[in-house]
mmCIF file of the N, C-alpha and C atoms, coordinates in Angstrom:
data_MODEL
# 
_entry.id   MODEL 
# 
loop_
_atom_site.group_PDB 
_atom_site.id 
_atom_site.type_symbol 
_atom_site.label_atom_id 
_atom_site.label_alt_id 
_atom_site.label_comp_id 
_atom_site.label_asym_id 
_atom_site.label_entity_id 
_atom_site.label_seq_id 
_atom_site.pdbx_PDB_ins_code 
_atom_site.Cartn_x 
_atom_site.Cartn_y 
_atom_site.Cartn_z 
_atom_site.occupancy 
_atom_site.B_iso_or_equiv 
_atom_site.pdbx_formal_charge 
_atom_site.auth_seq_id 
_atom_site.auth_comp_id 
_atom_site.auth_asym_id 
_atom_site.auth_atom_id 
_atom_site.pdbx_PDB_model_num 
ATOM 1   N N  . UNK A 1 1  ? 4.056  8.247   -3.344  1.00 0.00 ? 1  UNK A N  1 
ATOM 2   C CA . UNK A 1 1  ? 4.070  9.305   -2.356  1.00 0.00 ? 1  UNK A CA 1 
ATOM 3   C C  . UNK A 1 1  ? 5.371  10.049  -2.434  1.00 0.00 ? 1  UNK A C  1 
ATOM 4   N N  . UNK A 1 2  ? 5.288  11.349  -2.466  1.00 0.00 ? 2  UNK A N  1 
ATOM 5   C CA . UNK A 1 2  ? 6.476  12.158  -2.576  1.00 0.00 ? 2  UNK A CA 1 
ATOM 6   C C  . UNK A 1 2  ? 7.098  12.446  -1.249  1.00 0.00 ? 2  UNK A C  1 
ATOM 7   N N  . UNK A 1 3  ? 8.363  12.864  -1.266  1.00 0.00 ? 3  UNK A N  1 
ATOM 8   C CA . UNK A 1 3  ? 9.076  13.208  -0.046  1.00 0.00 ? 3  UNK A CA 1 
ATOM 9   C C  . UNK A 1 3  ? 8.394  14.367  0.649   1.00 0.00 ? 3  UNK A C  1 
ATOM 10  N N  . UNK A 1 4  ? 7.871  15.303  -0.108  1.00 0.00 ? 4  UNK A N  1 
ATOM 11  C CA . UNK A 1 4  ? 7.136  16.405  0.473   1.00 0.00 ? 4  UNK A CA 1 
ATOM 12  C C  . UNK A 1 4  ? 5.885  15.971  1.238   1.00 0.00 ? 4  UNK A C  1 
ATOM 13  N N  . UNK A 1 5  ? 5.152  15.019  0.688   1.00 0.00 ? 5  UNK A N  1 
ATOM 14  C CA . UNK A 1 5  ? 3.988  14.490  1.366   1.00 0.00 ? 5  UNK A CA 1 
ATOM 15  C C  . UNK A 1 5  ? 4.344  13.751  2.650   1.00 0.00 ? 5  UNK A C  1 
ATOM 16  N N  . UNK A 1 6  ? 5.427  13.009  2.597   1.00 0.00 ? 6  UNK A N  1 
ATOM 17  C CA . UNK A 1 6  ? 5.882  12.297  3.794   1.00 0.00 ? 6  UNK A CA 1 
ATOM 18  C C  . UNK A 1 6  ? 6.357  13.251  4.870   1.00 0.00 ? 6  UNK A C  1 
ATOM 19  N N  . UNK A 1 7  ? 7.078  14.294  4.428   1.00 0.00 ? 7  UNK A N  1 
ATOM 20  C CA . UNK A 1 7  ? 7.612  15.311  5.355   1.00 0.00 ? 7  UNK A CA 1 
ATOM 21  C C  . UNK A 1 7  ? 6.538  16.108  6.016   1.00 0.00 ? 7  UNK A C  1 
ATOM 22  N N  . UNK A 1 8  ? 5.370  16.248  5.377   1.00 0.00 ? 8  UNK A N  1 
ATOM 23  C CA . UNK A 1 8  ? 4.300  17.033  5.993   1.00 0.00 ? 8  UNK A CA 1 
ATOM 24  C C  . UNK A 1 8  ? 3.645  16.315  7.160   1.00 0.00 ? 8  UNK A C  1 
ATOM 25  N N  . UNK A 1 9  ? 3.911  15.000  7.285   1.00 0.00 ? 9  UNK A N  1 
ATOM 26  C CA . UNK A 1 9  ? 3.409  14.273  8.444   1.00 0.00 ? 9  UNK A CA 1 
ATOM 27  C C  . UNK A 1 9  ? 2.016  13.698  8.298   1.00 0.00 ? 9  UNK A C  1 
ATOM 28  N N  . UNK A 1 10 ? 1.443  13.280  9.406   1.00 0.00 ? 10 UNK A N  1 
ATOM 29  C CA . UNK A 1 10 ? 0.137  12.670  9.404   1.00 0.00 ? 10 UNK A CA 1 
ATOM 30  C C  . UNK A 1 10 ? -0.982 13.725  9.261   1.00 0.00 ? 10 UNK A C  1 
ATOM 31  N N  . UNK A 1 11 ? -2.114 13.245  8.782   1.00 0.00 ? 11 UNK A N  1 
ATOM 32  C CA . UNK A 1 11 ? -3.248 14.127  8.619   1.00 0.00 ? 11 UNK A CA 1 
ATOM 33  C C  . UNK A 1 11 ? -4.532 13.317  8.888   1.00 0.00 ? 11 UNK A C  1 
ATOM 34  N N  . UNK A 1 12 ? -5.658 13.949  8.630   1.00 0.00 ? 12 UNK A N  1 
ATOM 35  C CA . UNK A 1 12 ? -6.907 13.298  8.834   1.00 0.00 ? 12 UNK A CA 1 
ATOM 36  C C  . UNK A 1 12 ? -7.035 11.979  8.033   1.00 0.00 ? 12 UNK A C  1 
ATOM 37  N N  . UNK A 1 13 ? -6.400 11.942  6.836   1.00 0.00 ? 13 UNK A N  1 
ATOM 38  C CA . UNK A 1 13 ? -6.501 10.790  5.950   1.00 0.00 ? 13 UNK A CA 1 
ATOM 39  C C  . UNK A 1 13 ? -5.251 9.958   5.841   1.00 0.00 ? 13 UNK A C  1 
ATOM 40  N N  . UNK A 1 14 ? -4.182 10.318  6.579   1.00 0.00 ? 14 UNK A N  1 
ATOM 41  C CA . UNK A 1 14 ? -2.903 9.632   6.418   1.00 0.00 ? 14 UNK A CA 1 
ATOM 42  C C  . UNK A 1 14 ? -2.304 9.347   7.803   1.00 0.00 ? 14 UNK A C  1 
ATOM 43  N N  . UNK A 1 15 ? -1.936 8.095   8.015   1.00 0.00 ? 15 UNK A N  1 
ATOM 44  C CA . UNK A 1 15 ? -1.242 7.691   9.214   1.00 0.00 ? 15 UNK A CA 1 
ATOM 45  C C  . UNK A 1 15 ? 0.025  6.947   8.826   1.00 0.00 ? 15 UNK A C  1 
ATOM 46  N N  . UNK A 1 16 ? 1.159  7.486   9.210   1.00 0.00 ? 16 UNK A N  1 
ATOM 47  C CA . UNK A 1 16 ? 2.420  6.882   8.826   1.00 0.00 ? 16 UNK A CA 1 
ATOM 48  C C  . UNK A 1 16 ? 2.861  5.845   9.866   1.00 0.00 ? 16 UNK A C  1 
ATOM 49  N N  . UNK A 1 17 ? 3.439  4.760   9.386   1.00 0.00 ? 17 UNK A N  1 
ATOM 50  C CA . UNK A 1 17 ? 3.920  3.685   10.253  1.00 0.00 ? 17 UNK A CA 1 
ATOM 51  C C  . UNK A 1 17 ? 5.432  3.475   10.021  1.00 0.00 ? 17 UNK A C  1 
ATOM 52  N N  . UNK A 1 18 ? 6.126  3.220   11.093  1.00 0.00 ? 18 UNK A N  1 
ATOM 53  C CA . UNK A 1 18 ? 7.574  2.941   10.960  1.00 0.00 ? 18 UNK A CA 1 
ATOM 54  C C  . UNK A 1 18 ? 7.815  1.482   10.543  1.00 0.00 ? 18 UNK A C  1 
ATOM 55  N N  . UNK A 1 19 ? 6.869  0.609   10.926  1.00 0.00 ? 19 UNK A N  1 
ATOM 56  C CA . UNK A 1 19 ? 6.970  -0.786  10.568  1.00 0.00 ? 19 UNK A CA 1 
ATOM 57  C C  . UNK A 1 19 ? 5.589  -1.354  10.424  1.00 0.00 ? 19 UNK A C  1 
ATOM 58  N N  . UNK A 1 20 ? 5.488  -2.456  9.708   1.00 0.00 ? 20 UNK A N  1 
ATOM 59  C CA . UNK A 1 20 ? 4.200  -3.087  9.485   1.00 0.00 ? 20 UNK A CA 1 
ATOM 60  C C  . UNK A 1 20 ? 3.905  -4.019  10.664  1.00 0.00 ? 20 UNK A C  1 
ATOM 61  N N  . UNK A 1 21 ? 2.736  -3.842  11.292  1.00 0.00 ? 21 UNK A N  1 
ATOM 62  C CA . UNK A 1 21 ? 2.374  -4.790  12.367  1.00 0.00 ? 21 UNK A CA 1 
ATOM 63  C C  . UNK A 1 21 ? 2.321  -6.224  11.867  1.00 0.00 ? 21 UNK A C  1 
ATOM 64  N N  . UNK A 1 22 ? 2.732  -7.175  12.697  1.00 0.00 ? 22 UNK A N  1 
ATOM 65  C CA . UNK A 1 22 ? 2.822  -8.575  12.319  1.00 0.00 ? 22 UNK A CA 1 
ATOM 66  C C  . UNK A 1 22 ? 1.513  -9.100  11.729  1.00 0.00 ? 22 UNK A C  1 
ATOM 67  N N  . UNK A 1 23 ? 0.368  -8.754  12.320  1.00 0.00 ? 23 UNK A N  1 
ATOM 68  C CA . UNK A 1 23 ? -0.923 -9.262  11.846  1.00 0.00 ? 23 UNK A CA 1 
ATOM 69  C C  . UNK A 1 23 ? -1.330 -8.698  10.493  1.00 0.00 ? 23 UNK A C  1 
ATOM 70  N N  . UNK A 1 24 ? -0.677 -7.623  10.042  1.00 0.00 ? 24 UNK A N  1 
ATOM 71  C CA . UNK A 1 24 ? -1.003 -7.009  8.794   1.00 0.00 ? 24 UNK A CA 1 
ATOM 72  C C  . UNK A 1 24 ? -0.311 -7.645  7.593   1.00 0.00 ? 24 UNK A C  1 
ATOM 73  N N  . UNK A 1 25 ? 0.729  -8.426  7.831   1.00 0.00 ? 25 UNK A N  1 
ATOM 74  C CA . UNK A 1 25 ? 1.524  -8.953  6.742   1.00 0.00 ? 25 UNK A CA 1 
ATOM 75  C C  . UNK A 1 25 ? 0.685  -9.890  5.828   1.00 0.00 ? 25 UNK A C  1 
ATOM 76  N N  . UNK A 1 26 ? -0.128 -10.766 6.344   1.00 0.00 ? 26 UNK A N  1 
ATOM 77  C CA . UNK A 1 26 ? -0.888 -11.646 5.470   1.00 0.00 ? 26 UNK A CA 1 
ATOM 78  C C  . UNK A 1 26 ? -1.940 -10.829 4.698   1.00 0.00 ? 26 UNK A C  1 
ATOM 79  N N  . UNK A 1 27 ? -2.520 -9.848  5.369   1.00 0.00 ? 27 UNK A N  1 
ATOM 80  C CA . UNK A 1 27 ? -3.454 -8.958  4.683   1.00 0.00 ? 27 UNK A CA 1 
ATOM 81  C C  . UNK A 1 27 ? -2.787 -8.246  3.496   1.00 0.00 ? 27 UNK A C  1 
ATOM 82  N N  . UNK A 1 28 ? -1.614 -7.730  3.696   1.00 0.00 ? 28 UNK A N  1 
ATOM 83  C CA . UNK A 1 28 ? -0.892 -6.980  2.668   1.00 0.00 ? 28 UNK A CA 1 
ATOM 84  C C  . UNK A 1 28 ? -0.478 -7.929  1.529   1.00 0.00 ? 28 UNK A C  1 
ATOM 85  N N  . UNK A 1 29 ? -0.175 -9.177  1.810   1.00 0.00 ? 29 UNK A N  1 
ATOM 86  C CA . UNK A 1 29 ? 0.167  -10.158 0.759   1.00 0.00 ? 29 UNK A CA 1 
ATOM 87  C C  . UNK A 1 29 ? -1.050 -10.329 -0.162  1.00 0.00 ? 29 UNK A C  1 
ATOM 88  N N  . UNK A 1 30 ? -2.245 -10.368 0.439   1.00 0.00 ? 30 UNK A N  1 
ATOM 89  C CA . UNK A 1 30 ? -3.461 -10.505 -0.334  1.00 0.00 ? 30 UNK A CA 1 
ATOM 90  C C  . UNK A 1 30 ? -3.682 -9.270  -1.210  1.00 0.00 ? 30 UNK A C  1 
ATOM 91  N N  . UNK A 1 31 ? -3.490 -8.092  -0.648  1.00 0.00 ? 31 UNK A N  1 
ATOM 92  C CA . UNK A 1 31 ? -3.652 -6.850  -1.395  1.00 0.00 ? 31 UNK A CA 1 
ATOM 93  C C  . UNK A 1 31 ? -2.696 -6.808  -2.571  1.00 0.00 ? 31 UNK A C  1 
ATOM 94  N N  . UNK A 1 32 ? -1.443 -7.146  -2.349  1.00 0.00 ? 32 UNK A N  1 
ATOM 95  C CA . UNK A 1 32 ? -0.463 -7.117  -3.413  1.00 0.00 ? 32 UNK A CA 1 
ATOM 96  C C  . UNK A 1 32 ? -0.795 -8.161  -4.498  1.00 0.00 ? 32 UNK A C  1 
ATOM 97  N N  . UNK A 1 33 ? -1.182 -9.337  -4.091  1.00 0.00 ? 33 UNK A N  1 
ATOM 98  C CA . UNK A 1 33 ? -1.576 -10.375 -5.044  1.00 0.00 ? 33 UNK A CA 1 
ATOM 99  C C  . UNK A 1 33 ? -2.749 -9.942  -5.905  1.00 0.00 ? 33 UNK A C  1 
ATOM 100 N N  . UNK A 1 34 ? -3.732 -9.336  -5.249  1.00 0.00 ? 34 UNK A N  1 
ATOM 101 C CA . UNK A 1 34 ? -4.897 -8.815  -5.984  1.00 0.00 ? 34 UNK A CA 1 
ATOM 102 C C  . UNK A 1 34 ? -4.482 -7.747  -6.991  1.00 0.00 ? 34 UNK A C  1 
ATOM 103 N N  . UNK A 1 35 ? -3.624 -6.821  -6.581  1.00 0.00 ? 35 UNK A N  1 
ATOM 104 C CA . UNK A 1 35 ? -3.167 -5.745  -7.442  1.00 0.00 ? 35 UNK A CA 1 
ATOM 105 C C  . UNK A 1 35 ? -2.387 -6.313  -8.627  1.00 0.00 ? 35 UNK A C  1 
ATOM 106 N N  . UNK A 1 36 ? -1.516 -7.276  -8.355  1.00 0.00 ? 36 UNK A N  1 
ATOM 107 C CA . UNK A 1 36 ? -0.749 -7.895  -9.416  1.00 0.00 ? 36 UNK A CA 1 
ATOM 108 C C  . UNK A 1 36 ? -1.668 -8.628  -10.414 1.00 0.00 ? 36 UNK A C  1 
ATOM 109 N N  . UNK A 1 37 ? -2.688 -9.304  -9.907  1.00 0.00 ? 37 UNK A N  1 
ATOM 110 C CA . UNK A 1 37 ? -3.640 -10.002 -10.759 1.00 0.00 ? 37 UNK A CA 1 
ATOM 111 C C  . UNK A 1 37 ? -4.404 -9.013  -11.646 1.00 0.00 ? 37 UNK A C  1 
ATOM 112 N N  . UNK A 1 38 ? -4.742 -7.852  -11.111 1.00 0.00 ? 38 UNK A N  1 
ATOM 113 C CA . UNK A 1 38 ? -5.445 -6.830  -11.880 1.00 0.00 ? 38 UNK A CA 1 
ATOM 114 C C  . UNK A 1 38 ? -4.608 -6.324  -12.994 1.00 0.00 ? 38 UNK A C  1 
ATOM 115 N N  . UNK A 1 39 ? -3.307 -6.182  -12.760 1.00 0.00 ? 39 UNK A N  1 
ATOM 116 C CA . UNK A 1 39 ? -2.414 -5.719  -13.814 1.00 0.00 ? 39 UNK A CA 1 
ATOM 117 C C  . UNK A 1 39 ? -2.323 -6.737  -14.944 1.00 0.00 ? 39 UNK A C  1 
ATOM 118 N N  . UNK A 1 40 ? -2.233 -8.010  -14.579 1.00 0.00 ? 40 UNK A N  1 
ATOM 119 C CA . UNK A 1 40 ? -2.130 -9.068  -15.590 1.00 0.00 ? 40 UNK A CA 1 
ATOM 120 C C  . UNK A 1 40 ? -3.402 -9.043  -16.454 1.00 0.00 ? 40 UNK A C  1 
ATOM 121 N N  . UNK A 1 41 ? -4.554 -8.905  -15.861 1.00 0.00 ? 41 UNK A N  1 
ATOM 122 C CA . UNK A 1 41 ? -5.808 -8.871  -16.640 1.00 0.00 ? 41 UNK A CA 1 
ATOM 123 C C  . UNK A 1 41 ? -5.823 -7.707  -17.611 1.00 0.00 ? 41 UNK A C  1 
ATOM 124 N N  . UNK A 1 42 ? -5.315 -6.558  -17.190 1.00 0.00 ? 42 UNK A N  1 
ATOM 125 C CA . UNK A 1 42 ? -5.259 -5.368  -18.061 1.00 0.00 ? 42 UNK A CA 1 
ATOM 126 C C  . UNK A 1 42 ? -4.322 -5.609  -19.235 1.00 0.00 ? 42 UNK A C  1 
ATOM 127 N N  . UNK A 1 43 ? -3.251 -6.305  -19.005 1.00 0.00 ? 43 UNK A N  1 
ATOM 128 C CA . UNK A 1 43 ? -2.240 -6.549  -20.086 1.00 0.00 ? 43 UNK A CA 1 
ATOM 129 C C  . UNK A 1 43 ? -2.824 -7.480  -21.146 1.00 0.00 ? 43 UNK A C  1 
ATOM 130 N N  . UNK A 1 44 ? -3.734 -8.380  -20.771 1.00 0.00 ? 44 UNK A N  1 
ATOM 131 C CA . UNK A 1 44 ? -4.288 -9.339  -21.734 1.00 0.00 ? 44 UNK A CA 1 
ATOM 132 C C  . UNK A 1 44 ? -5.321 -8.705  -22.668 1.00 0.00 ? 44 UNK A C  1 
ATOM 133 N N  . UNK A 1 45 ? -5.881 -7.580  -22.232 1.00 0.00 ? 45 UNK A N  1 
ATOM 134 C CA . UNK A 1 45 ? -6.907 -6.944  -23.030 1.00 0.00 ? 45 UNK A CA 1 
ATOM 135 C C  . UNK A 1 45 ? -6.340 -6.280  -24.298 1.00 0.00 ? 45 UNK A C  1 
# 
């Protein structure tokens, strides 16, 4: 995300957060782990 996009603020499709809600942390760990696993699979091909 560019500084220009951040500066333009929220929109219909974007909601900016100043901090990550506590209950979202475990969800985000799963998302990151999944993304990292996908990268590893692409490297092996």
